[in-house]
VOBA-1610 file (N, C-alpha, C; in pm, whole numbers, padded with zeros to 5 digits, always signed):
BEGIN
Met+09169+09285+10463Met+09026+09297+10457Met+08970+09237+10328Pro+08862+09159+10334Pro+08811+09102+10214Pro+08776+09209+10107Ala+08811+09181+09979Ala+08774+09270+09875Ala+08626+09284+09860Ser+08579+09406+09823Ser+08434+09426+09803Ser+08391+09350+09676Pro+08260+09319+09664Pro+08211+09254+09547Pro+08243+09328+09421Asp+08244+09463+09426Asp+08271+09545+09306Asp+08417+09530+09264Ile+08511+09530+09367Ile+08650+09511+09338Ile+08677+09371+09279Leu+08613+09269+09339Leu+08629+09133+09286Leu+08577+09120+09147Ala+08468+09190+09117Ala+08410+09184+08981Ala+08506+09243+08877Leu+08578+09353+08917Leu+08674+09419+08827Leu+08796+09323+08806Leu+08843+09262+08917Leu+08957+09171+08905Leu+08923+09049+08819Arg+08804+08996+08837Arg+08760+08882+08752Arg+08747+08927+08606Arg+08696+09044+08582Arg+08690+09090+08445Arg+08823+09103+08384Ala+08922+09157+08456Ala+09055+09172+08404Ala+09118+09034+08381Ala+09102+08942+08471Ala+09164+08812+08457Ala+09107+08732+08337Gly+08985+08761+08303Gly+08925+08690+08189Gly+08939+08756+08055Ala+09005+08871+08049Ala+09013+08948+07923Ala+09151+08925+07858Asp+09147+08885+07731Asp+09273+08856+07658Asp+09357+08980+07636Asp+09292+09097+07631Asp+09367+09220+07598Asp+09416+09293+07721Val+09403+09231+07838Val+09452+09288+07964Val+09587+09223+08001Ile+09686+09305+08024Ile+09814+09260+08072Ile+09810+09273+08225Gly+09779+09172+08295Gly+09745+09182+08440Gly+09864+09191+08528Leu+09860+09281+08623Leu+09956+09291+08732Leu+09894+09252+08865Ala+09775+09199+08860Ala+09706+09157+08983Ala+09729+09010+09008Gly+09692+08966+09123Gly+09708+08821+09158Gly+09845+08783+09199Gly+09860+08662+09246Gly+09987+08610+09285Gly+10012+08471+09225Leu+10001+08462+09096Leu+10010+08333+09027Leu+10158+08305+08984Pro+10198+08181+08997Pro+10335+08142+08943Pro+10333+08150+08790Ala+10447+08159+08735Ala+10463+08163+08589Ala+10425+08030+08527Glu+10344+08032+08421Glu+10300+07908+08358Glu+10422+07831+08306Thr+10518+07901+08256Thr+10636+07833+08194Thr+10724+07756+08293Leu+10705+07788+08422Leu+10785+07725+08525Leu+10719+07599+08585Leu+10594+07584+08560Leu+10525+07465+08617Leu+10566+07335+08544Pro+10602+07234+08613Pro+10656+07109+08547Pro+10540+07029+08484Arg+10480+07087+08379Arg+10357+07033+08322Arg+10372+06884+08278Glu+10475+06858+08192Glu+10487+06724+08139Glu+10520+06622+08246Ala+10611+06662+08334Ala+10650+06568+08441Ala+10533+06540+08535Leu+10451+06642+08564Leu+10334+06624+08653Leu+10234+06540+08585Ala+10205+06562+08454Ala+10112+06480+08379Ala+10153+06332+08388His+10281+06307+08363His+10331+06170+08368His+10314+06113+08513Ala+10342+06189+08615Ala+10329+06141+08753Ala+10183+06108+08786Ile+10092+06192+08742Ile+09950+06166+08767Ile+09901+06039+08692Ala+09945+06027+08566Ala+09899+05910+08489Ala+09958+05783+08548Thr+10087+05787+08581Thr+10149+05666+08641Thr+10086+05630+08773Thr+10068+05730+08857Thr+10012+05705+08987Thr+09868+05650+08978Thr+09792+05701+08890Thr+09651+05659+08869Thr+09652+05512+08821Ala+09742+05477+08730Ala+09740+05346+08678Ala+09794+05239+08774Arg+09890+05277+08857Arg+09962+05176+08934Arg+09926+05174+09086Ser+09871+05281+09134Ser+09850+05290+09280Ser+09702+05293+09318Gly+09657+05185+09374Gly+09518+05182+09417Gly+09489+05276+09532Ser+09587+05296+09621Ser+09571+05387+09734Ser+09550+05531+09692Ala+09599+05569+09576Ala+09591+05707+09530Ala+09444+05736+09496Leu+09364+05640+09469Leu+09224+05657+09432Leu+09129+05634+09547Gln+09181+05613+09665Gln+09099+05577+09778Gln+09110+05686+09886Tyr+09029+05669+09990Tyr+09044+05757+10109Tyr+09177+05726+10178Gly+09229+05830+10244Gly+09348+05813+10322Gly+09332+05864+10465Trp+09438+05880+10539Trp+09430+05931+10678Trp+09440+06080+10675Ala+09385+06143+10773Ala+09373+06290+10781Ala+09512+06353+10782Glu+09611+06286+10847Glu+09742+06354+10856Glu+09821+06353+10724Gly+09776+06275+10630Gly+09843+06274+10498Gly+09935+06158+10469Asp+09981+06154+10346Asp+10069+06046+10289Asp+10197+06043+10370Pro+10233+05929+10424Pro+10357+05921+10505Pro+10484+05955+10425Arg+10482+05921+10293Arg+10602+05952+10214Arg+10616+06104+10192Leu+10507+06173+10173Leu+10513+06316+10156Leu+10550+06383+10289Arg+10496+06333+10399Arg+10531+06389+10533Arg+10681+06369+10558Ala+10734+06257+10515Ala+10876+06231+10536Ala+10961+06329+10456Trp+10920+06362+10331Trp+10993+06460+10244Trp+10992+06596+10314Ile+10879+06639+10361Ile+10866+06765+10426Ile+10952+06771+10553Ala+10940+06669+10639Ala+11017+06666+10761Ala+11164+06667+10738Thr+11211+06595+10634Thr+11355+06588+10603Thr+11406+06728+10565Arg+11331+06796+10488Arg+11377+06929+10443Arg+11378+07031+10560Leu+11285+07021+10652Leu+11284+07107+10769Leu+11391+07071+10866Ala+11419+06940+10883Ala+11525+06897+10972Ala+11661+06943+10921Ala+11677+06946+10788Ala+11805+06994+10728Ala+11830+07137+10754Arg+11722+07210+10787Arg+11732+07355+10819Arg+11739+07378+10969Gly+11748+07272+11049Gly+11769+07287+11191Gly+11648+07263+11277Ala+11535+07223+11221Ala+11414+07209+11297Ala+11406+07064+11358Asp+11349+07056+11476Asp+11327+06926+11540Asp+11189+06879+11494Val+11190+06813+11377Val+11066+06769+11317Val+11081+06624+11262Ser+10984+06546+11287Ser+10976+06412+11231Ser+10852+06402+11140Pro+10843+06295+11056Pro+10722+06285+10976Pro+10592+06284+11058Asp+10594+06234+11178Asp+10477+06226+11262Asp+10428+06366+11300Asp+10515+06461+11295Asp+10475+06599+11335Asp+10403+06676+11224Val+10418+06622+11098Val+10367+06699+10982Val+10221+06656+10950Ile+10141+06758+10921Ile+10002+06733+10874Ile+09990+06790+10735Val+09960+06708+10635Val+09940+06758+10500Val+09804+06823+10490Thr+09798+06942+10438Thr+09674+07020+10429Thr+09637+07049+10285Thr+09514+07095+10267Thr+09465+07130+10137Thr+09512+07277+10110Gly+09637+07288+10067Gly+09702+07418+10048Gly+09741+07482+10182Ala+09821+07582+10174Ala+09856+07656+10293Ala+09737+07726+10355Gln+09634+07750+10275Gln+09515+07819+10325Gln+09447+07739+10428Gln+09429+07610+10413Gln+09372+07529+10515Gln+09454+07523+10640Ala+09585+07524+10624Ala+09676+07528+10742Ala+09654+07657+10823Leu+09631+07770+10757Leu+09602+07893+10830Leu+09472+07881+10910Val+09371+07823+10847Val+09242+07805+10916Val+09257+07713+11037Leu+09330+07604+11021Leu+09347+07508+11130Leu+09425+07569+11243Ala+09534+07645+11214Ala+09612+07703+11319Ala+09525+07808+11395Ala+09462+07896+11320Ala+09380+08002+11383Ala+09265+07946+11463Gly+09208+07833+11413Gly+09097+07770+11487Gly+09140+07713+11621Ala+09265+07669+11623Ala+09316+07613+11748Ala+09358+07727+11845Ile+09412+07835+11795Ile+09457+07944+11873Ile+09340+08038+11918Arg+09259+08076+11823Arg+09151+08175+11841Arg+09200+08304+11902Gly+09109+08386+11955Gly+09155+08511+12013Gly+09200+08605+11905Arg+09287+08700+11939Arg+09341+08806+11851Arg+09477+08766+11805Ile+09505+08791+11672Ile+09633+08760+11614Ile+09688+08884+11544Ala+09809+08926+11581Ala+09869+09044+11523Ala+09928+09008+11386Val+09893+09094+11290Val+09933+09063+11150Val+10017+09175+11087Gly+10033+09290+11150Gly+10108+09397+11093Gly+10024+09491+11010Ala+10087+09601+10966Ala+10014+09701+10892Ala+09958+09656+10763Glu+10032+09577+10688Glu+09982+09509+10565Glu+10018+09363+10576Thr+09925+09277+10518Thr+09950+09134+10531Thr+09877+09063+10420Tyr+09893+08935+10409Tyr+09828+08846+10317Tyr+09677+08852+10341Pro+09594+08902+10248Pro+09452+08917+10280Pro+09376+08788+10307Ala+09413+08678+10240Ala+09348+08554+10270Ala+09373+08503+10412Ala+09483+08547+10469Ala+09507+08508+10612Ala+09403+08584+10703Ile+09377+08707+10669Ile+09273+08777+10748Ile+09140+08704+10737Asp+09105+08663+10614Asp+08982+08587+10593Asp+08983+08456+10671Ala+09095+08383+10663Ala+09106+08255+10731Ala+09089+08270+10876Phe+09149+08368+10936Phe+09143+08389+11079Phe+09000+08416+11120Ala+08930+08500+11047Ala+08790+08537+11077Ala+08702+08413+11071Val+08719+08330+10965Val+08634+08209+10955Val+08661+08112+11068Ala+08785+08111+11116Ala+08819+08012+11222Ala+08789+08068+11363Gly+08729+08186+11371Gly+08693+08239+11506Gly+08801+08320+11571Ala+08906+08357+11495Ala+09011+08448+11542Ala+08982+08586+11490His+09062+08684+11533His+09046+08824+11492His+09181+08882+11467Ala+09201+08927+11338Ala+09329+08989+11300Ala+09334+09137+11349Val+09447+09171+11411Val+09470+09309+11453Val+09609+09350+11409Val+09639+09477+11408Val+09766+09524+11360Val+09881+09488+11457Ser+09860+09512+11590Ser+09961+09488+11691Ser+09898+09481+11825Gly+09980+09465+11928Gly+09936+09479+12065Gly+09893+09350+12135Val+09915+09231+12067Val+09877+09107+12130Val+10000+09012+12119Arg+09998+08910+12201Arg+10110+08820+12212Arg+10121+08721+12092Thr+10002+08679+12039Thr+10000+08589+11924Thr+10023+08667+11798Asp+10105+08614+11705Asp+10128+08688+11586Asp+10136+08595+11459Tyr+10111+08656+11347Tyr+10127+08589+11220Tyr+10244+08651+11147Ala+10343+08564+11116Ala+10468+08613+11051Ala+10481+08549+10915Ile+10506+08634+10813Ile+10536+08585+10678Ile+10687+08579+10662Ile+10742+08463+10654Ile+10884+08443+10675Ile+10958+08445+10537Gly+11079+08505+10540Gly+11161+08503+10423Gly+11138+08614+10326Val+11020+08617+10263Val+10978+08723+10172Val+10835+08760+10206His+10817+08887+10237His+10682+08934+10281His+10588+08948+10165Asn+10461+08918+10194Asn+10355+08944+10097Asn+10256+09041+10168Pro+10237+09162+10121Pro+10264+09208+09982Pro+10393+09283+09953Arg+10470+09317+10053Arg+10581+09415+10030Arg+10701+09357+09957Gly+10720+09226+09963Gly+10825+09164+09885Gly+10962+09183+09946Asp+10976+09239+10062Asp+11106+09258+10126Asp+11140+09137+10212Gln+11265+09140+10255Gln+11318+09030+10340Gln+11258+09035+10481Arg+11218+08926+10534Arg+11171+08917+10670Arg+11241+08807+10739Arg+11310+08843+10850Arg+11365+08737+10935Arg+11308+08760+11074Glu+11188+08709+11095Glu+11118+08732+11218Glu+11177+08645+11328Ala+11155+08689+11454Ala+11185+08610+11571Ala+11050+08556+11624Pro+11053+08442+11693Pro+10930+08390+11756Pro+10880+08492+11862Gly+10748+08513+11861Gly+10692+08601+11961Gly+10691+08541+12100Glu+10643+08615+12199Glu+10634+08561+12333Glu+10522+08456+12343Gly+10418+08474+12257Gly+10312+08378+12257Gly+10323+08289+12134Ala+10204+08242+12089Ala+10207+08158+11967Ala+10241+08240+11846Thr+10312+08179+11750Thr+10346+08242+11624Thr+10305+08147+11511Ile+10223+08202+11419Ile+10193+08130+11297Ile+10294+08174+11190Ala+10385+08088+11155Ala+10495+08120+11065Ala+10468+08067+10922Asp+10438+08157+10836Asp+10394+08128+10699Asp+10516+08132+10605Glu+10561+08021+10549Glu+10679+08018+10466Glu+10646+08003+10316Ala+10531+08057+10272Ala+10490+08036+10133Ala+10595+08077+10033Tyr+10670+08185+10062Tyr+10761+08239+09968Tyr+10909+08223+10012Ala+10931+08155+10122Ala+11064+08148+10182Ala+11172+08092+10085Glu+11135+07994+10004Glu+11229+07935+09909Glu+11260+08027+09791Leu+11171+08125+09773Leu+11185+08208+09652Leu+11257+08342+09677Arg+11348+08342+09777Arg+11437+08456+09790Arg+11533+08451+09672Phe+11557+08565+09613Phe+11642+08572+09495Phe+11784+08532+09520Asp+11831+08556+09646Asp+11969+08519+09681Asp+11984+08377+09725Gly+11871+08299+09729Gly+11876+08161+09763Gly+11899+08131+09911Arg+11901+08234+09993Arg+11927+08215+10139Arg+11793+08189+10210Val+11758+08063+10215Val+11634+08024+10288Val+11660+08037+10437Pro+11585+08113+10510Pro+11612+08133+10651Pro+11585+08013+10737Arg+11651+08009+10850Arg+11629+07907+10949Arg+11478+07917+10995Pro+11409+07804+10997Pro+11263+07811+11031Pro+11249+07853+11182Leu+11143+07935+11209Leu+11118+07972+11343Leu+11090+07847+11430Leu+11041+07744+11370Leu+11017+07618+11438Leu+11139+07568+11510Ala+11256+07595+11451Ala+11378+07543+11513Ala+11413+07610+11649Asp+11357+07727+11670Asp+11390+07809+11789Asp+11280+07813+11895Ala+11164+07773+11857Ala+11050+07779+11956Ala+10949+07672+11914Arg+10993+07544+11932Arg+10914+07430+11885Arg+10773+07425+11951Ser+10761+07469+12073Ser+10633+07456+12143Ser+10536+07571+12118Arg+10585+07677+12046Arg+10499+07793+12024Arg+10472+07826+11878Val+10550+07761+11791Val+10541+07800+11646Val+10451+07699+11574Trp+10364+07755+11490Trp+10279+07681+11395Trp+10340+07704+11259His+10410+07605+11208His+10483+07625+11081His+10391+07589+10965Ile+10392+07673+10861Ile+10307+07653+10742Ile+10396+07658+10617Gly+10375+07561+10528Gly+10449+07559+10398Gly+10355+07511+10290Thr+10406+07521+10168Thr+10324+07486+10049Thr+10416+07458+09927Ile+10367+07379+09836Ile+10438+07361+09707Ile+10371+07444+09598Ser+10270+07526+09632Ser+10191+07597+09531Ser+10276+07698+09455Lys+10369+07763+09515Lys+10447+07868+09453Lys+10557+07812+09357Val+10595+07687+09380Val+10704+07631+09303Val+10660+07519+09206Ile+10576+07431+09252Ile+10541+07314+09172Ile+10407+07338+09099Cys+10296+07355+09171Cys+10168+07370+09109Cys+10063+07402+09211Pro+10001+07521+09198Pro+09889+07556+09297Pro+09767+07471+09282Gly+09744+07414+09159Gly+09628+07332+09138Gly+09627+07202+09210Leu+09740+07153+09255Leu+09744+07032+09339Leu+09683+07057+09473Arg+09683+07180+09524Arg+09632+07216+09656Arg+09699+07131+09763Val+09830+07136+09774Val+09904+07062+09878Val+09984+07162+09957Gly+09962+07165+10086Gly+10039+07247+10181Gly+10065+07158+10302Trp+10117+07223+10410Trp+10138+07145+10530Trp+10136+07235+10653Leu+10110+07174+10764Leu+10112+07241+10895Leu+10193+07157+10992Val+10284+07221+11062Val+10354+07152+11175Val+10313+07231+11300Pro+10215+07178+11372Pro+10172+07251+11496Pro+10260+07209+11611Pro+10248+07282+11723Pro+10310+07236+11849Pro+10262+07091+11876Arg+10347+07013+11929Arg+10307+06869+11951Arg+10188+06857+12040Ser+10171+06946+12134Ser+10056+06935+12225Ser+09923+06960+12153Ala+09929+07019+12039Ala+09808+07047+11963Ala+09778+06955+11848Arg+09867+06865+11822Arg+09859+06775+11701Arg+09728+06705+11692Ala+09686+06636+11802Ala+09569+06550+11798Ala+09440+06631+11767Ala+09434+06754+11830Ala+09318+06836+11812Ala+09311+06888+11667Val+09428+06918+11613Val+09431+06970+11471Val+09390+06859+11373Ile+09441+06742+11394Ile+09403+06630+11306Ile+09253+06602+11316Ala+09198+06614+11435Ala+09051+06598+11449Ala+08976+06703+11373Ala+09023+06825+11383Ala+08961+06937+11318Ala+08963+06920+11167Lys+09081+06876+11114Lys+09097+06858+10977Lys+09007+06743+10927Ser+09004+06635+10999Ser+08920+06526+10959Ser+08772+06565+10951Ala+08726+06646+11048Ala+08594+06693+11044Ala+08565+06786+10929Ala+08671+06862+10880Ala+08654+06961+10772Ala+08650+06892+10637Asp+08741+06800+10610Asp+08750+06744+10474Asp+08793+06598+10469Leu+08801+06533+10580Leu+08849+06395+10596Leu+08998+06387+10569Gln+09045+06444+10455Gln+09186+06434+10415Gln+09213+06522+10296Thr+09336+06558+10279Thr+09376+06622+10149Thr+09375+06512+10041Ala+09342+06551+09921Ala+09322+06454+09811Ala+09436+06353+09800Ser+09402+06229+09803Ser+09500+06121+09793Ser+09574+06127+09662Leu+09502+06155+09554Leu+09570+06160+09418Leu+09671+06274+09410Ser+09636+06388+09462Ser+09730+06500+09460Ser+09857+06463+09540Gln+09841+06404+09656Gln+09958+06369+09737Gln+10046+06265+09667Ala+09980+06156+09622Ala+10053+06052+09558Ala+10123+06094+09429Ala+10059+06179+09351Ala+10120+06233+09230Ala+10240+06319+09265Leu+10228+06400+09368Leu+10336+06483+09410Leu+10457+06399+09457Val+10431+06295+09530Val+10538+06204+09573Val+10609+06149+09450Ala+10533+06099+09358Ala+10592+06047+09233Ala+10673+06144+09160Leu+10622+06272+09154Leu+10693+06377+09087Leu+10825+06409+09153Leu+10821+06418+09292Leu+10943+06449+09365Leu+11046+06340+09354Asp+11005+06220+09333Asp+11098+06109+09311Asp+11176+06124+09181Glu+11118+06188+09085Glu+11181+06199+08954Glu+11241+06338+08923Leu+11189+06441+08998Leu+11221+06577+08967Leu+11343+06626+09048Asp+11426+06708+08985Asp+11531+06776+09058Asp+11471+06902+09121Tyr+11423+06884+09243Tyr+11343+06995+09306Tyr+11427+07120+09319Glu+11554+07104+09360Glu+11642+07221+09379Glu+11663+07292+09249Ala+11671+07223+09142Ala+11688+07288+09010Ala+11565+07366+08972Val+11446+07312+09005Val+11320+07382+08978Val+11317+07512+09057Val+11353+07504+09184Val+11352+07625+09272Val+11450+07730+09217Ser+11574+07680+09179Ser+11677+07769+09130Ser+11629+07843+09000Arg+11568+07770+08909Arg+11517+07833+08790Arg+11409+07937+08822Ala+11324+07902+08918Ala+11216+07994+08953Ala+11277+08125+09010Arg+11376+08112+09096Arg+11439+08227+09156Arg+11497+08323+09048Ser+11569+08265+08948Ser+11630+08350+08849Ser+11526+08412+08757Thr+11422+08339+08726Thr+11314+08393+08643Thr+11243+08507+08709Tyr+11208+08488+08836Tyr+11135+08591+08906Tyr+11225+08712+08937Ala+11353+08690+08962Ala+11444+08802+08985Ala+11452+08889+08861Ala+11457+08829+08744Ala+11465+08909+08621Ala+11331+08985+08599Arg+11224+08920+08623Arg+11094+08990+08608Arg+11079+09105+08713Ala+11121+09079+08834Ala+11119+09184+08937Ala+11199+09308+08895Ala+11315+09283+08841Ala+11400+09393+08794Ala+11336+09469+08682Ala+11271+09397+08589Ala+11203+09465+08480Ala+11090+09549+08525Leu+11008+09495+08618Leu+10897+09573+08672Leu+10949+09693+08748Ala+11053+09680+08828Ala+11109+09793+08899Ala+11156+09899+08807Glu+11223+09863+08699Glu+11270+09959+08602Glu+11154+10036+08540Ala+11048+09966+08508Ala+10930+10032+08447Ala+10861+10124+08547Ile+10854+10087+08671Ile+10798+10172+08773Ile+10876+10300+08787Arg+11009+10289+08788Arg+11089+10408+08801Arg+11071+10501+08682Ala+11049+10442+08565Ala+11036+10524+08443Ala+10900+10594+08443His+10796+10530+08483His+10659+10585+08468His+10602+10648+08595Phe+10658+10607+08709Phe+10612+10663+08839Phe+10737+10710+08919Pro+10805+10812+08867Pro+10926+10859+08943Pro+10894+10906+09083Glu+10770+10943+09107Glu+10729+10987+09238Glu+10686+10875+09329Gly+10676+10759+09275Gly+10627+10643+09352Gly+10733+10593+09453Gln+10685+10533+09556Gln+10769+10478+09660Gln+10755+10324+09665Phe+10864+10254+09653Phe+10866+10111+09660Phe+11005+10061+09699Thr+11011+09940+09746Thr+11136+09873+09776Thr+11153+09759+09678Glu+11270+09752+09613Glu+11288+09644+09525Glu+11285+09511+09602Pro+11204+09415+09552Pro+11180+09296+09632Pro+11302+09208+09647Asp+11306+09133+09759Asp+11412+09039+09785Asp+11376+08902+09730Gly+11252+08888+09684Gly+11202+08758+09636Gly+11052+08763+09613Gly+10997+08644+09599Gly+10848+08635+09585Gly+10800+08678+09449Phe+10673+08732+09454Phe+10603+08761+09326Phe+10566+08904+09304Thr+10584+08992+09404Thr+10517+09123+09392Thr+10600+09238+09440Ile+10559+09359+09398Ile+10615+09492+09442Ile+10498+09569+09501Trp+10521+09636+09610Trp+10426+09720+09677Trp+10455+09862+09646Leu+10371+09928+09567Leu+10395+10065+09516Leu+10299+10163+09589Glu+10354+10264+09650Glu+10272+10369+09714Glu+10283+10500+09636Leu+10174+10565+09618Leu+10168+10692+09552Leu+10114+10800+09647Asp+10147+10922+09621Asp+10110+11031+09716Asp+09970+11084+09696Asp+09896+11036+09598Asp+09764+11084+09571Asp+09670+11060+09686Pro+09579+11152+09714Pro+09479+11126+09818Pro+09378+11027+09763Cys+09343+10930+09850Cys+09243+10828+09815Cys+09158+10801+09935Pro+09071+10896+09963Pro+08995+10898+10092Pro+08892+10784+10110Thr+08841+10732+09998Thr+08733+10636+10012Thr+08752+10512+09929Pro+08683+10401+09958Pro+08691+10285+09871Pro+08644+10311+09731Arg+08550+10405+09713Arg+08502+10433+09579Arg+08613+10497+09491Asp+08706+10577+09556Asp+08815+10631+09482Asp+08911+10522+09438Glu+08938+10429+09525Glu+09029+10320+09491Glu+08967+10230+09381Gln+08837+10207+09393Gln+08768+10129+09294Gln+08771+10197+09158Ala+08754+10329+09160Ala+08758+10403+09033Ala+08894+10390+08968Leu+09003+10392+09047Leu+09132+10374+08985Leu+09152+10237+08925Leu+09105+10131+08994Leu+09116+10000+08937Leu+09029+09989+08809Ala+08911+10046+08808Ala+08828+10046+08689Ala+08901+10115+08571Ala+08969+10225+08599Ala+09044+10297+08503Ala+09158+10213+08444Ala+09222+10136+08535Ala+09334+10047+08495Ala+09279+09938+08404Val+09171+09874+08438Val+09115+09766+08361Val+09075+09823+08224Asp+09016+09940+08218Asp+08979+10003+08094Asp+09100+10033+08005Ala+09215+10065+08072Ala+09337+10089+07999Ala+09415+09961+07961Gly+09366+09845+08006Gly+09431+09719+07968Gly+09529+09660+08064Thr+09511+09692+08193Thr+09598+09630+08293Thr+09520+09619+08424Ser+09584+09574+08529Ser+09518+09555+08658Ser+09617+09561+08770Phe+09572+09573+08893Phe+09657+09566+09015Phe+09567+09522+09130Asp+09630+09489+09237Asp+09558+09454+09361Asp+09551+09580+09453Pro+09435+09628+09483Pro+09425+09746+09568Pro+09480+09728+09705Gly+09547+09832+09759Gly+09612+09824+09884Gly+09520+09794+10004Ser+09393+09839+09995Ser+09300+09815+10105Ser+09284+09668+10133Met+09300+09581+10035Met+09280+09439+10056Met+09377+09383+10160Phe+09494+09448+10172Phe+09601+09397+10258Phe+09606+09461+10395Arg+09505+09538+10427Arg+09497+09607+10556Arg+09378+09565+10636Val+09399+09537+10764Val+09289+09485+10847Val+09172+09578+10849Asp+09198+09711+10851Asp+09086+09810+10859Asp+09040+09849+10718Gly+09092+09792+10610Gly+09050+09828+10482Gly+09087+09970+10438Ala+09186+10034+10500Ala+09217+10168+10467Ala+09264+10184+10323Thr+09220+10290+10256Thr+09262+10320+10116Thr+09370+10424+10112Ser+09411+10478+10222Ser+09515+10578+10229Ser+09618+10537+10335Pro+09747+10545+10300Pro+09804+10593+10177Pro+09773+10501+10061Leu+09758+10561+09939Leu+09722+10485+09819Leu+09832+10383+09787Ala+09797+10258+09778Ala+09896+10153+09749Ala+09845+10057+09651Leu+09934+10005+09563Leu+09901+09912+09463Leu+10000+09794+09475Arg+09948+09672+09487Arg+10037+09558+09481Arg+10041+09513+09334Leu+10164+09512+09281Leu+10185+09473+09136Leu+10263+09345+09132Ser+10207+09250+09062Ser+10269+09118+09057Ser+10342+09102+08919Phe+10469+09059+08929Phe+10550+09041+08810Phe+10560+08890+08777Ser+10508+08801+08858Ser+10535+08659+08846Ser+10473+08597+08723His+10349+08632+08696His+10271+08564+08591His+10279+08640+08455Cys+10335+08752+08451Cys+10341+08837+08330Cys+10473+08811+08260Ala+10463+08794+08129Ala+10593+08777+08049Ala+10677+08899+08069Ile+10808+08872+08079Ile+10901+08980+08112Ile+10901+09095+08007Asp+10874+09063+07880Asp+10872+09164+07776Asp+10745+09243+07770Ala+10643+09201+07858Ala+10511+09270+07862Ala+10502+09359+07985Leu+10596+09350+08079Leu+10585+09424+08205Leu+10592+09574+08180Gly+10684+09620+08089Gly+10693+09763+08063Gly+10565+09817+08008Glu+10499+09745+07914Glu+10374+09787+07856Glu+10264+09792+07960Ala+10267+09695+08052Ala+10160+09694+08157Ala+10173+09820+08246Val+10295+09857+08281Val+10314+09977+08364Val+10282+10105+08288Arg+10314+10104+08157Arg+10274+10219+08073Arg+10127+10238+08073Arg+10050+10126+08060Arg+09906+10137+08068Arg+09855+10181+08203Leu+09923+10135+08308Leu+09886+10177+08442Leu+09906+10325+08458Ala+10012+10377+08406Ala+10041+10522+08415Ala+09930+10602+08344Ile+09886+10554+08230Ile+09774+10616+08158Ile+09653+10617+08248Ala+09626+10506+08311Ala+09504+10495+08396Ala+09518+10587+08513Val+09631+10598+08578Val+09650+10686+08691Val+09629+10833+08647Ala+09682+10864+08529Ala+09663+11004+08480Ala+09515+11036+08454Arg+09446+10945+08398Arg+09297+10964+08378Arg+09225+10975+08507Trp+09264+10893+08602Trp+09198+10891+08734Trp+09226+11025+08803Arg+09353+11066+08795Arg+09387+11200+08859Arg+09301+11314+08802Ala+09279+11304+08672Ala+09209+11416+08600Ala+09063+11415+08647Arg+09012+11305+08688Arg+08868+11300+08727Arg+08847+11332+08874Thr+08953+11323+08955Thr+08932+11342+09102Thr+08973+11481+09144
//
């Protein structure tokens, strides 16, 4: 469910404050982004490639589509470059898939909140269960952080692999696309590993839907930015991508362990599952939280104490605030600051409990 304006205002305040150690958001670690290599790729591409500064085709750069298709084929999927559509981040891929499917889409008890938004904008309707079409977050779930090896549904399946490469054990699952080519809408992105600012993702729709999806994308934005695509191609030519992914896995695994240790120390009554990958831990507390105002008051207390979290209601279709849940992100926070962030959160929860 979309966050309320008051919740968004608190999250923006926290994000802009230097004295807040934030546990909200799902940002990759700044230290892992290939800043110098990307700067060189952008400069080189801009200087040498006229096509990078011009309009391109809606389906995207053929070199980038070939890289994506090769990686999917290596995992067992029947995919060629012609099947791939480069999108403006995975978010646009969600909108395009939902716009083609429409109707109701099952998302589960908790899910990625921007997917709920994307489906609504595209004319679809997110529900918890009970329909044939479903949205599956593959490999590592967001927000829960646990392992997900979904099977294709009986109807269409939107398979979101945003975090699939960031499993701590390195076991990237076989794509659902490999087992149900005509029913799976495969979505991927480089935002979690390379750079979210490039806004590059992709969609592999069923072949019968490809022409309609390209037409819809062309009508929406003509194309994903040529410069972003060309710079990414240049970067991938020079970068050891597997080494970048491996470093990210080990960094996030260490941060996840540090956050879990701090939670156990400060919230012994809390319920959570140690994540299998990704960026976040889903923490549930036994406190009653009957209304959005109660949840908002807890977030305000956290920001006042110098930290932040993502309220659980954001991840639920019905916006329920009970059971009380907090999504805590370890990805963007320095490992040696995670303990202090949770200590501040514990202070905020104690203050909030005293007022309710």
